[in-house]
Every structure is written in structure tokens, then in C-alpha cells.
N, C-alpha and C positions, 0 to 999 in steps of 0.2 A: 667329606671330612678327611678321607685318606689323601686326596689331592691337596687340600689346604695344609695338611701336616707336611707333605712333601715340599710344598712351596715354602713353608716356615723353615724347614731344614736347610733348604738352599739359601735362604736369607741369612742363616746362621753359619754358613760356610761349608755345608755338606755338598757332595757331588752326587746327584741323583741320575741314574741311568735306567731307562725303561726298555723293555723287550730284550733284556740281557739275561740269558738263562745259564745258571750254573750247571756245567756238565760233569765236573769232577773236582774233588778237593785236592789241593796241592799240599804235599807233605815233605818234611825233611826230618830224618831221624825219628819217625813216628809221630811227629807233631805237625799240626796243620799250620801252614804259613801263607795261605792264599787259596785262590780258586782258579780253575780253568773255566772260562765262560764263552758263550757264543751269542752273537747278535742274531736274534730270531728272525729278523727281516732280511739280512744280507748273508747270513751263514758265516760271517767272519769270526774267527776265534781270538780270544784274548787270554793272556796270563796275568792275573792280578795278584800282587803280593800284599800281605798285611801282617801286622804284628799279632792280630787276633781276628778270628772270623766268628761272626754271630749269625746263627740260623734263626731268623725271625720271619719265617715264611708262612705263618698261620696254619691253615689246614694241610699245608704241604711240607711241614717240618719233617715228617717221617721220611720223605723222599730224599732229603738232604742227609738225614741220619743214616739212611741205608748206604750212602756213599762212603760213610765212615765205618759203620757197623750195622749188620742186619737187625731190624726191629719191626714191630707192627703195632699200629694203634687204629681203632675204628673211627672214621669221621662221623659226625652227626649233622643231620640236615634239619633246618627250620623253615617253615612255610608261612607266608602271610597272604591273606585274602582281603581285597578291597571291595566294600559294598557301599551302597547309597546311604546317606544319613537318615533316611526315612525309617530304617529299622530300629533306631533308638533315638528318642526325642531329647534325652538328657545331653547337656553340653559337657558333662564330666566323663572322664574315662571310666571304664568298667573293668574290674578285676574279678575273674571267676577263680576263687581260691583253691579249688580242688576239682580236677577233671576225673574222668573215669580211669585214667592211667596214673593218677596221683600227682599231676603237675598243675600249672596254672595257665589261664588263658586271658589275654588282654583284648579289650576293645577300646580303641583310641579314636576320638573324633578328629578328623583332619580336613579342614575346610568344609566342603559339602559331602565328605565321604567318611567312612568308618574303616579303620585299619584293624583287622582281626587276626590274631595269631598268639602263640606260634606253636608249631609241632616240634617234636624231638625224636627224629627217626634215625636209628643207626644204619649206616650204609657199608657196603663191602668194598667200595672204591671211591676215590676222589674224582671230581669232575670240574673242569673250568666253567661249565655252564650247567649248574644243577637244575633239575626239573622237578616240579612238584608232583608227588605221587597222588593218584586218585584217592587212595585211602586217607591221605593227609587232608585233602580238601574236604572230603566227606566228614571227617572228624571235626574240623573247624565249624562247618555249617551246622552239624548236628548239635555240637556242644553250645555254640553261641545262640542257636535257635531256641534253646530252653529259656533264655533270658530276654530275648528280643520281643518287641510288640507283635511281630509276625515272623514266621520261620522263613529264612532265606533258602533259595534253591540254586542249582547250578546256573540257571538263566539270569540270576540276580548278580552274579559275580562280574565286577567291572575289570578286575585284573588280579593276577596271582604272581607272586615272586618267591623264589627259594634261595637260601643261602646255606653255606657250610660253616660249622663252628670248629675252631681249634680247641679241643678239650685236653686238659692235662690227664694223663692216664692214671687210673687208680692203683692202689697197691695190691688189690685183689681183683681177680677176674670177674667181669660183669658184662652182660649184654645190654644193660639198661643205661642209656646215656644220661638219664636224669640223675644217676648216682655218681656220675663223673664230675669232679670239681670244676667249677667255673673260675676258680682262682688261678692265678698264673703259677708256673713252676719253672725254675731254672735248672738246666741239666748241663754239667760240664763233663765232657767225654775225656777218656784217657789221652786223647789226641789234642786236648785243649779246645775242642769245638764247643762253643757256648750256644745252647739252644734255649729259647724262651717259648714256652707253649702254654695254652690255656688263656685265661684272662678274658676281659671284655672291653668294649669301647670305653666304658665308664672308668676303667682302671688303667688306661694306656699310659698315663704319665708316670704312675708308680711302677708299672712294668718297665718303662724305659729307664727310670732311675736305678732300679735294682739290676737291670741288665748291664748298664754301663759300669756300675760299681763292681760287678763281677768281672767285667772285661779289664778294668783297671787292675784288679787283683791277679787275674790269670796272666796277663801280659806284662805285669809290673810297669804300668804306665804312670805318668805323673798325675796324681790325684787333683781333680779340679772340682770346684763347687758346682753342684747341679743347679741349673736355672729353670728347669722345666716346670716347676711347681707354679710359678706365676708368669710363665711365658705366654703372651697373647698369640693366638693362632692367626695366620694370614687370612685376611678377609673378615675379621671378627666383628667389624662395625655393622650393626643391624639398622636398616633404614626405616623399617616398620611403616610401610605405606600400603600394606595389604596388597602387594603385588607379587606375582609368582617369582619374579627375579630377586625378591628380598632375600631368598635363601643363599644368594651369592654374596651377601653382606656388602662390604666396601668394594667388591669386584663388580657389583651390579652395573656400573657405568661402562664396563667393557663389553656388555652383551646387548 
């Protein structure tokens, strides 16, 4: 999805650069007017100017914010476990409405497998390669096992993957990430840095519209009608031939 959105952006006139890391924010009279970046592969430095800078770096938004003003927000990790379909005969997805820690757990049939998750674990630091904790895996197996036809064990796990969530910080202090809003939040710093944090994949279009509207206001740009609401994403045509490459949509012929 992320790659398809990047492709869509390019098709609509955007310049997309990968492996380019922001090293420092560029300022003039206290206002941000660009960034100093570095090519992570070659080490070459770049000075990039802009009328407005948007910090939309997901779980890493705080690292950019710290370049402007010190701050701290805890990241949250979610883990999923993949099991064989034999643990649940139903073709429908299962929602466990309340787990022992007051959240929900999903079991989603996927081809010949079951996707089970997720956890919600606060972490002390970010990681480019998050790793599932043993207690998270045990929690999923124990909770889902109460509803399966047979209880899964560690030996039954086919794969495990973990991811980090960008959560909008609450107004009051809390160590419970389930209490932190999944809705998005826009922050405009005194330096005019715009930060978009929180949100989910299901709301990314609204997040984009709100962020650009804010950028137009902050930088006094020419207002333009947003087209994202009905914009088709690159590769959106589904071939539906029950082939693993169907997930590439209309790009399938390239693979």
C-alpha cells in the first residue's frame, strides 16, 4: 500500500526520494524553510528549501520534533501470529471483544491460514526492525486458544511479524497505549513545522487532506481543491484469479 501510494504521488507530479534522511531542520528568523538531508547510501549531503515542511514520519515523528524542540512520546508495538486454518473451521473472521487487558483480538482467515492479533505493547524506544516479544506471542496464543477448536502452541506458529504504531499523545499522562487516540492529530510548532501524528491506514486520505489544508494556511499557499477523496491508487485493478500475484493488482503483469 505504501509503495502504491508513492507511485500514485509520482503520477500526480510529486518527487519521491528514498534513503534520504533528514539530519537537521533549516531555519531563517526562527521559522523552518527547509531541511538538511543526507543520502543514506552515499553519504552525500543536500540542502532542500521549501515554503513549508511537513513531518509525516509515522512512529519517528518525535525524532524530527526533537530537531526543533525537545519532546517525548512512547511508541506502541503490535504483533500478529500466523497459524494454520485447522484451528478454526469457520470462514468468517472472529472478533474477541474484550481480552484480559481490556482490548480486542482479531482472527482473520487468509487463504489456508489464520492471521491472529494484535497486541498493544508500549516500548521505550523506536526500532527500524521491531521484534515480537515472547510475552506478546504467549498472550495471543493463550487468548485465541480459548475460542479455537484446539489450543495452539509455539510449534504451531507459521510466522510472526511486529509493527510500530504512530499514536497521538494524550492530554494526560498514561502508560496504557490502548488509552491513546488512534485518531490523527495535527501539530503546528512555533517554527511553522507541521507534524501529522496518529491515525490509521483506514483514515490516510482524510489525514492527507487535513495536513495539506494546514500547510496551505501556514505557508499562505494558493488554495487548491483536494482530489484525494476519489483518487484511484496505482495498481488498483484486481484480477481475481486466485493467484498470489493478484495482490499486485494491475501491476501483476510486471512480475
